PDB file of N, CA, C and O in Angstrom:
ATOM      1  N   MET A   1     -61.941  50.818   5.934  1.00  0.00           N
ATOM      2  CA  MET A   1     -60.559  51.134   6.220  1.00  0.00           C
ATOM      3  C   MET A   1     -59.798  51.136   4.888  1.00  0.00           C
ATOM      4  O   MET A   1     -59.913  50.193   4.104  1.00  0.00           O
ATOM      5  N   GLY A   2     -59.037  52.175   4.640  1.00  0.00           N
ATOM      6  CA  GLY A   2     -58.295  52.289   3.400  1.00  0.00           C
ATOM      7  C   GLY A   2     -56.940  51.598   3.456  1.00  0.00           C
ATOM      8  O   GLY A   2     -56.494  51.159   4.517  1.00  0.00           O
ATOM      9  N   LEU A   3     -56.304  51.509   2.315  1.00  0.00           N
ATOM     10  CA  LEU A   3     -55.011  50.835   2.205  1.00  0.00           C
ATOM     11  C   LEU A   3     -53.955  51.487   3.093  1.00  0.00           C
ATOM     12  O   LEU A   3     -53.167  50.786   3.727  1.00  0.00           O
ATOM     13  N   GLN A   4     -53.928  52.806   3.147  1.00  0.00           N
ATOM     14  CA  GLN A   4     -52.933  53.491   3.977  1.00  0.00           C
ATOM     15  C   GLN A   4     -53.135  53.186   5.456  1.00  0.00           C
ATOM     16  O   GLN A   4     -52.166  53.046   6.203  1.00  0.00           O
ATOM     17  N   GLN A   5     -54.375  53.084   5.873  1.00  0.00           N
ATOM     18  CA  GLN A   5     -54.659  52.759   7.274  1.00  0.00           C
ATOM     19  C   GLN A   5     -54.236  51.325   7.586  1.00  0.00           C
ATOM     20  O   GLN A   5     -53.663  51.050   8.640  1.00  0.00           O
ATOM     21  N   ILE A   6     -54.520  50.431   6.671  1.00  0.00           N
ATOM     22  CA  ILE A   6     -54.117  49.029   6.867  1.00  0.00           C
ATOM     23  C   ILE A   6     -52.606  48.940   6.926  1.00  0.00           C
ATOM     24  O   ILE A   6     -52.051  48.261   7.790  1.00  0.00           O
ATOM     25  N   GLU A   7     -51.940  49.622   6.009  1.00  0.00           N
ATOM     26  CA  GLU A   7     -50.477  49.605   5.985  1.00  0.00           C
ATOM     27  C   GLU A   7     -49.901  50.119   7.299  1.00  0.00           C
ATOM     28  O   GLU A   7     -48.974  49.522   7.846  1.00  0.00           O
ATOM     29  N   ALA A   8     -50.437  51.208   7.803  1.00  0.00           N
ATOM     30  CA  ALA A   8     -49.953  51.768   9.068  1.00  0.00           C
ATOM     31  C   ALA A   8     -50.119  50.774  10.210  1.00  0.00           C
ATOM     32  O   ALA A   8     -49.226  50.629  11.044  1.00  0.00           O
ATOM     33  N   LYS A   9     -51.260  50.089  10.249  1.00  0.00           N
ATOM     34  CA  LYS A   9     -51.494  49.103  11.310  1.00  0.00           C
ATOM     35  C   LYS A   9     -50.545  47.909  11.171  1.00  0.00           C
ATOM     36  O   LYS A   9     -50.006  47.415  12.161  1.00  0.00           O
ATOM     37  N   VAL A  10     -50.351  47.459   9.949  1.00  0.00           N
ATOM     38  CA  VAL A  10     -49.481  46.307   9.714  1.00  0.00           C
ATOM     39  C   VAL A  10     -48.049  46.625  10.122  1.00  0.00           C
ATOM     40  O   VAL A  10     -47.373  45.781  10.711  1.00  0.00           O
ATOM     41  N   LEU A  11     -47.587  47.809   9.822  1.00  0.00           N
ATOM     42  CA  LEU A  11     -46.209  48.179  10.150  1.00  0.00           C
ATOM     43  C   LEU A  11     -45.966  48.277  11.650  1.00  0.00           C
ATOM     44  O   LEU A  11     -44.818  48.301  12.093  1.00  0.00           O
ATOM     45  N   HIS A  12     -47.034  48.332  12.431  1.00  0.00           N
ATOM     46  CA  HIS A  12     -46.889  48.358  13.883  1.00  0.00           C
ATOM     47  C   HIS A  12     -46.981  46.965  14.514  1.00  0.00           C
ATOM     48  O   HIS A  12     -46.852  46.823  15.730  1.00  0.00           O
ATOM     49  N   LEU A  13     -47.202  45.954  13.698  1.00  0.00           N
ATOM     50  CA  LEU A  13     -47.229  44.587  14.210  1.00  0.00           C
ATOM     51  C   LEU A  13     -45.818  44.136  14.555  1.00  0.00           C
ATOM     52  O   LEU A  13     -44.834  44.689  14.063  1.00  0.00           O
ATOM     53  N   LEU A  14     -45.738  43.127  15.404  1.00  0.00           N
ATOM     54  CA  LEU A  14     -44.446  42.513  15.688  1.00  0.00           C
ATOM     55  C   LEU A  14     -43.905  41.867  14.420  1.00  0.00           C
ATOM     56  O   LEU A  14     -44.674  41.503  13.530  1.00  0.00           O
ATOM     57  N   GLU A  15     -42.610  41.726  14.337  1.00  0.00           N
ATOM     58  CA  GLU A  15     -41.983  41.164  13.142  1.00  0.00           C
ATOM     59  C   GLU A  15     -42.547  39.783  12.808  1.00  0.00           C
ATOM     60  O   GLU A  15     -42.805  39.486  11.641  1.00  0.00           O
ATOM     61  N   GLU A  16     -42.735  38.957  13.802  1.00  0.00           N
ATOM     62  CA  GLU A  16     -43.272  37.612  13.579  1.00  0.00           C
ATOM     63  C   GLU A  16     -44.678  37.673  12.967  1.00  0.00           C
ATOM     64  O   GLU A  16     -45.008  36.897  12.071  1.00  0.00           O
ATOM     65  N   GLU A  17     -45.487  38.594  13.455  1.00  0.00           N
ATOM     66  CA  GLU A  17     -46.847  38.747  12.932  1.00  0.00           C
ATOM     67  C   GLU A  17     -46.821  39.263  11.491  1.00  0.00           C
ATOM     68  O   GLU A  17     -47.604  38.814  10.655  1.00  0.00           O
ATOM     69  N   ARG A  18     -45.904  40.221  11.200  1.00  0.00           N
ATOM     70  CA  ARG A  18     -45.784  40.742   9.828  1.00  0.00           C
ATOM     71  C   ARG A  18     -45.322  39.640   8.877  1.00  0.00           C
ATOM     72  O   ARG A  18     -45.793  39.549   7.743  1.00  0.00           O
ATOM     73  N   THR A  19     -44.405  38.813   9.347  1.00  0.00           N
ATOM     74  CA  THR A  19     -43.914  37.710   8.520  1.00  0.00           C
ATOM     75  C   THR A  19     -45.033  36.741   8.196  1.00  0.00           C
ATOM     76  O   THR A  19     -45.172  36.301   7.055  1.00  0.00           O
ATOM     77  N   LYS A  20     -45.829  36.409   9.196  1.00  0.00           N
ATOM     78  CA  LYS A  20     -46.950  35.494   8.989  1.00  0.00           C
ATOM     79  C   LYS A  20     -47.953  36.083   7.995  1.00  0.00           C
ATOM     80  O   LYS A  20     -48.433  35.382   7.104  1.00  0.00           O
ATOM     81  N   LEU A  21     -48.263  37.352   8.147  1.00  0.00           N
ATOM     82  CA  LEU A  21     -49.181  38.027   7.234  1.00  0.00           C
ATOM     83  C   LEU A  21     -48.606  38.084   5.824  1.00  0.00           C
ATOM     84  O   LEU A  21     -49.318  37.857   4.846  1.00  0.00           O
ATOM     85  N   PHE A  22     -47.323  38.387   5.726  1.00  0.00           N
ATOM     86  CA  PHE A  22     -46.650  38.448   4.433  1.00  0.00           C
ATOM     87  C   PHE A  22     -46.764  37.106   3.701  1.00  0.00           C
ATOM     88  O   PHE A  22     -47.089  37.063   2.514  1.00  0.00           O
ATOM     89  N   ARG A  23     -46.494  36.027   4.415  1.00  0.00           N
ATOM     90  CA  ARG A  23     -46.579  34.700   3.797  1.00  0.00           C
ATOM     91  C   ARG A  23     -47.991  34.411   3.293  1.00  0.00           C
ATOM     92  O   ARG A  23     -48.169  33.881   2.196  1.00  0.00           O
ATOM     93  N   LYS A  24     -48.981  34.757   4.089  1.00  0.00           N
ATOM     94  CA  LYS A  24     -50.369  34.538   3.669  1.00  0.00           C
ATOM     95  C   LYS A  24     -50.703  35.347   2.425  1.00  0.00           C
ATOM     96  O   LYS A  24     -51.365  34.849   1.515  1.00  0.00           O
ATOM     97  N   LEU A  25     -50.248  36.586   2.386  1.00  0.00           N
ATOM     98  CA  LEU A  25     -50.527  37.439   1.236  1.00  0.00           C
ATOM     99  C   LEU A  25     -49.838  36.914  -0.022  1.00  0.00           C
ATOM    100  O   LEU A  25     -50.447  36.859  -1.090  1.00  0.00           O
ATOM    101  N   VAL A  26     -48.579  36.534   0.104  1.00  0.00           N
ATOM    102  CA  VAL A  26     -47.849  36.007  -1.057  1.00  0.00           C
ATOM    103  C   VAL A  26     -48.493  34.718  -1.536  1.00  0.00           C
ATOM    104  O   VAL A  26     -48.672  34.520  -2.738  1.00  0.00           O
ATOM    105  N   PHE A  27     -48.842  33.842  -0.604  1.00  0.00           N
ATOM    106  CA  PHE A  27     -49.477  32.581  -0.988  1.00  0.00           C
ATOM    107  C   PHE A  27     -50.789  32.841  -1.727  1.00  0.00           C
ATOM    108  O   PHE A  27     -51.121  32.139  -2.682  1.00  0.00           O
ATOM    109  N   SER A  28     -51.528  33.847  -1.279  1.00  0.00           N
ATOM    110  CA  SER A  28     -52.802  34.133  -1.931  1.00  0.00           C
ATOM    111  C   SER A  28     -52.606  34.609  -3.366  1.00  0.00           C
ATOM    112  O   SER A  28     -53.494  34.437  -4.202  1.00  0.00           O
ATOM    113  N   LEU A  29     -51.461  35.201  -3.658  1.00  0.00           N
ATOM    114  CA  LEU A  29     -51.180  35.678  -5.019  1.00  0.00           C
ATOM    115  C   LEU A  29     -50.650  34.571  -5.913  1.00  0.00           C
ATOM    116  O   LEU A  29     -50.976  34.513  -7.099  1.00  0.00           O
ATOM    117  N   ASP A  30     -49.829  33.689  -5.342  1.00  0.00           N
ATOM    118  CA  ASP A  30     -49.158  32.656  -6.131  1.00  0.00           C
ATOM    119  C   ASP A  30     -49.916  31.351  -6.207  1.00  0.00           C
ATOM    120  O   ASP A  30     -49.512  30.452  -6.945  1.00  0.00           O
ATOM    121  N   SER A  31     -50.985  31.221  -5.480  1.00  0.00           N
ATOM    122  CA  SER A  31     -51.680  29.961  -5.381  1.00  0.00           C
ATOM    123  C   SER A  31     -52.506  29.679  -6.637  1.00  0.00           C
ATOM    124  O   SER A  31     -53.389  30.461  -6.990  1.00  0.00           O
ATOM    125  N   PRO A  32     -52.218  28.559  -7.311  1.00  0.00           N
ATOM    126  CA  PRO A  32     -53.018  28.212  -8.490  1.00  0.00           C
ATOM    127  C   PRO A  32     -54.418  27.759  -8.084  1.00  0.00           C
ATOM    128  O   PRO A  32     -54.647  27.328  -6.954  1.00  0.00           O
ATOM    129  N   SER A  33     -55.332  27.865  -9.017  1.00  0.00           N
ATOM    130  CA  SER A  33     -56.701  27.426  -8.752  1.00  0.00           C
ATOM    131  C   SER A  33     -56.754  25.907  -8.699  1.00  0.00           C
ATOM    132  O   SER A  33     -55.819  25.229  -9.125  1.00  0.00           O
ATOM    133  N   SER A  34     -57.841  25.384  -8.178  1.00  0.00           N
ATOM    134  CA  SER A  34     -58.021  23.929  -8.113  1.00  0.00           C
ATOM    135  C   SER A  34     -57.961  23.314  -9.509  1.00  0.00           C
ATOM    136  O   SER A  34     -57.376  22.248  -9.696  1.00  0.00           O
ATOM    137  N   GLU A  35     -58.558  23.977 -10.472  1.00  0.00           N
ATOM    138  CA  GLU A  35     -58.552  23.476 -11.846  1.00  0.00           C
ATOM    139  C   GLU A  35     -57.134  23.467 -12.412  1.00  0.00           C
ATOM    140  O   GLU A  35     -56.746  22.522 -13.099  1.00  0.00           O
ATOM    141  N   GLU A  36     -56.363  24.512 -12.129  1.00  0.00           N
ATOM    142  CA  GLU A  36     -54.973  24.552 -12.588  1.00  0.00           C
ATOM    143  C   GLU A  36     -54.154  23.434 -11.948  1.00  0.00           C
ATOM    144  O   GLU A  36     -53.323  22.812 -12.610  1.00  0.00           O
ATOM    145  N   LEU A  37     -54.390  23.179 -10.656  1.00  0.00           N
ATOM    146  CA  LEU A  37     -53.679  22.085  -9.979  1.00  0.00           C
ATOM    147  C   LEU A  37     -54.037  20.732 -10.584  1.00  0.00           C
ATOM    148  O   LEU A  37     -53.159  19.905 -10.832  1.00  0.00           O
ATOM    149  N   ARG A  38     -55.330  20.508 -10.822  1.00  0.00           N
ATOM    150  CA  ARG A  38     -55.766  19.241 -11.432  1.00  0.00           C
ATOM    151  C   ARG A  38     -55.129  19.047 -12.803  1.00  0.00           C
ATOM    152  O   ARG A  38     -54.657  17.957 -13.124  1.00  0.00           O
ATOM    153  N   ALA A  39     -55.116  20.111 -13.612  1.00  0.00           N
ATOM    154  CA  ALA A  39     -54.544  20.023 -14.954  1.00  0.00           C
ATOM    155  C   ALA A  39     -53.042  19.739 -14.877  1.00  0.00           C
ATOM    156  O   ALA A  39     -52.523  18.944 -15.662  1.00  0.00           O
ATOM    157  N   ALA A  40     -52.351  20.373 -13.952  1.00  0.00           N
ATOM    158  CA  ALA A  40     -50.908  20.156 -13.802  1.00  0.00           C
ATOM    159  C   ALA A  40     -50.610  18.721 -13.366  1.00  0.00           C
ATOM    160  O   ALA A  40     -49.689  18.091 -13.887  1.00  0.00           O
ATOM    161  N   TRP A  41     -51.389  18.205 -12.410  1.00  0.00           N
ATOM    162  CA  TRP A  41     -51.174  16.826 -11.961  1.00  0.00           C
ATOM    163  C   TRP A  41     -51.487  15.825 -13.070  1.00  0.00           C
ATOM    164  O   TRP A  41     -50.781  14.828 -13.222  1.00  0.00           O
ATOM    165  N   LEU A  42     -52.528  16.082 -13.837  1.00  0.00           N
ATOM    166  CA  LEU A  42     -52.870  15.196 -14.941  1.00  0.00           C
ATOM    167  C   LEU A  42     -51.756  15.183 -15.981  1.00  0.00           C
ATOM    168  O   LEU A  42     -51.371  14.117 -16.461  1.00  0.00           O
ATOM    169  N   THR A  43     -51.244  16.338 -16.326  1.00  0.00           N
ATOM    170  CA  THR A  43     -50.138  16.439 -17.283  1.00  0.00           C
ATOM    171  C   THR A  43     -48.922  15.675 -16.781  1.00  0.00           C
ATOM    172  O   THR A  43     -48.286  14.941 -17.537  1.00  0.00           O
ATOM    173  N   GLN A  44     -48.601  15.850 -15.509  1.00  0.00           N
ATOM    174  CA  GLN A  44     -47.457  15.154 -14.914  1.00  0.00           C
ATOM    175  C   GLN A  44     -47.668  13.639 -14.926  1.00  0.00           C
ATOM    176  O   GLN A  44     -46.755  12.888 -15.270  1.00  0.00           O
ATOM    177  N   ALA A  45     -48.855  13.194 -14.556  1.00  0.00           N
ATOM    178  CA  ALA A  45     -49.144  11.758 -14.529  1.00  0.00           C
ATOM    179  C   ALA A  45     -49.056  11.160 -15.937  1.00  0.00           C
ATOM    180  O   ALA A  45     -48.529  10.061 -16.110  1.00  0.00           O
ATOM    181  N   GLN A  46     -49.565  11.870 -16.932  1.00  0.00           N
ATOM    182  CA  GLN A  46     -49.501  11.377 -18.315  1.00  0.00           C
ATOM    183  C   GLN A  46     -48.056  11.302 -18.802  1.00  0.00           C
ATOM    184  O   GLN A  46     -47.677  10.352 -19.486  1.00  0.00           O
ATOM    185  N   ARG A  47     -47.248  12.307 -18.447  1.00  0.00           N
ATOM    186  CA  ARG A  47     -45.829  12.291 -18.833  1.00  0.00           C
ATOM    187  C   ARG A  47     -45.116  11.102 -18.202  1.00  0.00           C
ATOM    188  O   ARG A  47     -44.345  10.412 -18.868  1.00  0.00           O
ATOM    189  N   ARG A  48     -45.371  10.864 -16.925  1.00  0.00           N
ATOM    190  CA  ARG A  48     -44.722   9.743 -16.235  1.00  0.00           C
ATOM    191  C   ARG A  48     -45.171   8.398 -16.812  1.00  0.00           C
ATOM    192  O   ARG A  48     -44.372   7.470 -16.934  1.00  0.00           O
ATOM    193  N   GLU A  49     -46.446   8.304 -17.163  1.00  0.00           N
ATOM    194  CA  GLU A  49     -46.946   7.074 -17.773  1.00  0.00           C
ATOM    195  C   GLU A  49     -46.222   6.803 -19.096  1.00  0.00           C
ATOM    196  O   GLU A  49     -45.808   5.675 -19.362  1.00  0.00           O
ATOM    197  N   ARG A  50     -46.072   7.838 -19.918  1.00  0.00           N
ATOM    198  CA  ARG A  50     -45.363   7.681 -21.199  1.00  0.00           C
ATOM    199  C   ARG A  50     -43.921   7.240 -20.972  1.00  0.00           C
ATOM    200  O   ARG A  50     -43.418   6.362 -21.673  1.00  0.00           O
ATOM    201  N   GLU A  51     -43.258   7.850 -19.992  1.00  0.00           N
ATOM    202  CA  GLU A  51     -41.863   7.503 -19.700  1.00  0.00           C
ATOM    203  C   GLU A  51     -41.734   6.053 -19.244  1.00  0.00           C
ATOM    204  O   GLU A  51     -40.791   5.363 -19.630  1.00  0.00           O
ATOM    205  N   LEU A  52     -42.672   5.591 -18.432  1.00  0.00           N
ATOM    206  CA  LEU A  52     -42.637   4.192 -18.001  1.00  0.00           C
ATOM    207  C   LEU A  52     -42.932   3.251 -19.170  1.00  0.00           C
ATOM    208  O   LEU A  52     -42.308   2.197 -19.302  1.00  0.00           O
ATOM    209  N   ASP A  53     -43.884   3.639 -20.013  1.00  0.00           N
ATOM    210  CA  ASP A  53     -44.248   2.800 -21.161  1.00  0.00           C
ATOM    211  C   ASP A  53     -43.123   2.685 -22.178  1.00  0.00           C
ATOM    212  O   ASP A  53     -42.922   1.620 -22.763  1.00  0.00           O
ATOM    213  N   ASP A  54     -42.383   3.780 -22.396  1.00  0.00           N
ATOM    214  CA  ASP A  54     -41.320   3.720 -23.405  1.00  0.00           C
ATOM    215  C   ASP A  54     -39.948   3.394 -22.804  1.00  0.00           C
ATOM    216  O   ASP A  54     -38.923   3.496 -23.478  1.00  0.00           O
ATOM    217  N   ASP A  55     -39.948   3.004 -21.532  1.00  0.00           N
ATOM    218  CA  ASP A  55     -38.739   2.594 -20.822  1.00  0.00           C
ATOM    219  C   ASP A  55     -37.658   3.674 -20.751  1.00  0.00           C
ATOM    220  O   ASP A  55     -36.474   3.353 -20.642  1.00  0.00           O
ATOM    221  N   SER A  56     -38.050   4.943 -20.811  1.00  0.00           N
ATOM    222  CA  SER A  56     -37.058   6.008 -20.671  1.00  0.00           C
ATOM    223  C   SER A  56     -36.728   6.286 -19.203  1.00  0.00           C
ATOM    224  O   SER A  56     -35.756   6.975 -18.892  1.00  0.00           O
ATOM    225  N   VAL A  57     -37.558   5.736 -18.304  1.00  0.00           N
ATOM    226  CA  VAL A  57     -37.262   5.793 -16.872  1.00  0.00           C
ATOM    227  C   VAL A  57     -37.497   4.414 -16.281  1.00  0.00           C
ATOM    228  O   VAL A  57     -38.231   3.596 -16.835  1.00  0.00           O
ATOM    229  N   LYS A  58     -36.862   4.176 -15.153  1.00  0.00           N
ATOM    230  CA  LYS A  58     -37.015   2.891 -14.477  1.00  0.00           C
ATOM    231  C   LYS A  58     -37.823   3.112 -13.196  1.00  0.00           C
ATOM    232  O   LYS A  58     -37.514   4.009 -12.412  1.00  0.00           O
ATOM    233  N   ALA A  59     -38.843   2.306 -12.988  1.00  0.00           N
ATOM    234  CA  ALA A  59     -39.636   2.396 -11.760  1.00  0.00           C
ATOM    235  C   ALA A  59     -38.799   1.913 -10.582  1.00  0.00           C
ATOM    236  O   ALA A  59     -38.029   0.961 -10.700  1.00  0.00           O
ATOM    237  N   VAL A  60     -38.961   2.580  -9.455  1.00  0.00           N
ATOM    238  CA  VAL A  60     -38.247   2.207  -8.240  1.00  0.00           C
ATOM    239  C   VAL A  60     -39.293   1.839  -7.200  1.00  0.00           C
ATOM    240  O   VAL A  60     -40.214   2.617  -6.951  1.00  0.00           O
ATOM    241  N   PRO A  61     -39.168   0.663  -6.587  1.00  0.00           N
ATOM    242  CA  PRO A  61     -40.148   0.258  -5.569  1.00  0.00           C
ATOM    243  C   PRO A  61     -40.227   1.272  -4.433  1.00  0.00           C
ATOM    244  O   PRO A  61     -39.217   1.846  -4.025  1.00  0.00           O
ATOM    245  N   GLY A  62     -41.436   1.484  -3.933  1.00  0.00           N
ATOM    246  CA  GLY A  62     -41.663   2.471  -2.887  1.00  0.00           C
ATOM    247  C   GLY A  62     -40.824   2.249  -1.646  1.00  0.00           C
ATOM    248  O   GLY A  62     -40.328   3.212  -1.059  1.00  0.00           O
ATOM    249  N   ASP A  63     -40.650   0.988  -1.228  1.00  0.00           N
ATOM    250  CA  ASP A  63     -39.860   0.728  -0.025  1.00  0.00           C
ATOM    251  C   ASP A  63     -38.403   1.124  -0.220  1.00  0.00           C
ATOM    252  O   ASP A  63     -37.746   1.549   0.731  1.00  0.00           O
ATOM    253  N   GLU A  64     -37.892   0.990  -1.437  1.00  0.00           N
ATOM    254  CA  GLU A  64     -36.516   1.404  -1.724  1.00  0.00           C
ATOM    255  C   GLU A  64     -36.390   2.928  -1.669  1.00  0.00           C
ATOM    256  O   GLU A  64     -35.412   3.459  -1.142  1.00  0.00           O
ATOM    257  N   VAL A  65     -37.376   3.618  -2.211  1.00  0.00           N
ATOM    258  CA  VAL A  65     -37.380   5.085  -2.163  1.00  0.00           C
ATOM    259  C   VAL A  65     -37.400   5.564  -0.713  1.00  0.00           C
ATOM    260  O   VAL A  65     -36.637   6.454  -0.341  1.00  0.00           O
ATOM    261  N   LEU A  66     -38.273   4.974   0.104  1.00  0.00           N
ATOM    262  CA  LEU A  66     -38.342   5.355   1.516  1.00  0.00           C
ATOM    263  C   LEU A  66     -37.041   5.069   2.241  1.00  0.00           C
ATOM    264  O   LEU A  66     -36.592   5.879   3.052  1.00  0.00           O
ATOM    265  N   ARG A  67     -36.434   3.933   1.960  1.00  0.00           N
ATOM    266  CA  ARG A  67     -35.163   3.575   2.607  1.00  0.00           C
ATOM    267  C   ARG A  67     -34.095   4.605   2.268  1.00  0.00           C
ATOM    268  O   ARG A  67     -33.367   5.055   3.153  1.00  0.00           O
ATOM    269  N   LYS A  68     -33.993   4.985   0.991  1.00  0.00           N
ATOM    270  CA  LYS A  68     -33.002   5.975   0.576  1.00  0.00           C
ATOM    271  C   LYS A  68     -33.291   7.347   1.180  1.00  0.00           C
ATOM    272  O   LYS A  68     -32.372   8.054   1.594  1.00  0.00           O
ATOM    273  N   ALA A  69     -34.568   7.722   1.230  1.00  0.00           N
ATOM    274  CA  ALA A  69     -34.943   9.017   1.792  1.00  0.00           C
ATOM    275  C   ALA A  69     -34.591   9.068   3.280  1.00  0.00           C
ATOM    276  O   ALA A  69     -34.060  10.066   3.767  1.00  0.00           O
ATOM    277  N   ARG A  70     -34.890   7.996   3.985  1.00  0.00           N
ATOM    278  CA  ARG A  70     -34.583   7.950   5.419  1.00  0.00           C
ATOM    279  C   ARG A  70     -33.075   8.026   5.662  1.00  0.00           C
ATOM    280  O   ARG A  70     -32.620   8.657   6.616  1.00  0.00           O
ATOM    281  N   ALA A  71     -32.314   7.378   4.793  1.00  0.00           N
ATOM    282  CA  ALA A  71     -30.857   7.420   4.926  1.00  0.00           C
ATOM    283  C   ALA A  71     -30.325   8.842   4.713  1.00  0.00           C
ATOM    284  O   ALA A  71     -29.359   9.256   5.353  1.00  0.00           O
ATOM    285  N   LEU A  72     -30.964   9.574   3.811  1.00  0.00           N
ATOM    286  CA  LEU A  72     -30.517  10.941   3.538  1.00  0.00           C
ATOM    287  C   LEU A  72     -30.807  11.900   4.695  1.00  0.00           C
ATOM    288  O   LEU A  72     -30.023  12.807   4.972  1.00  0.00           O
ATOM    289  N   ILE A  73     -31.939  11.689   5.364  1.00  0.00           N
ATOM    290  CA  ILE A  73     -32.318  12.621   6.433  1.00  0.00           C
ATOM    291  C   ILE A  73     -31.910  12.138   7.815  1.00  0.00           C
ATOM    292  O   ILE A  73     -31.947  12.909   8.774  1.00  0.00           O
ATOM    293  N   GLY A  74     -31.522  10.881   7.931  1.00  0.00           N
ATOM    294  CA  GLY A  74     -31.223  10.330   9.254  1.00  0.00           C
ATOM    295  C   GLY A  74     -29.810  10.169   9.447  1.00  0.00           C
ATOM    296  O   GLY A  74     -29.379   9.716  10.508  1.00  0.00           O
TER     297      GLY A  74
END
């Protein structure tokens, strides 16, 4: 099946179905690889470690973060 045939079939889908397909297609284009995700998380973790070590940020206890988050959404 060629691209034009696929396009014709997609355009006849219900709007909800086209939206779902669109999201899947966009995600497939923008999705980083597992290696890219690992590298990004490692970089972020190292940056946060440096900030905590040099006291440029203050650690906040997890229960306090959850309490504040719940207050914002509740």
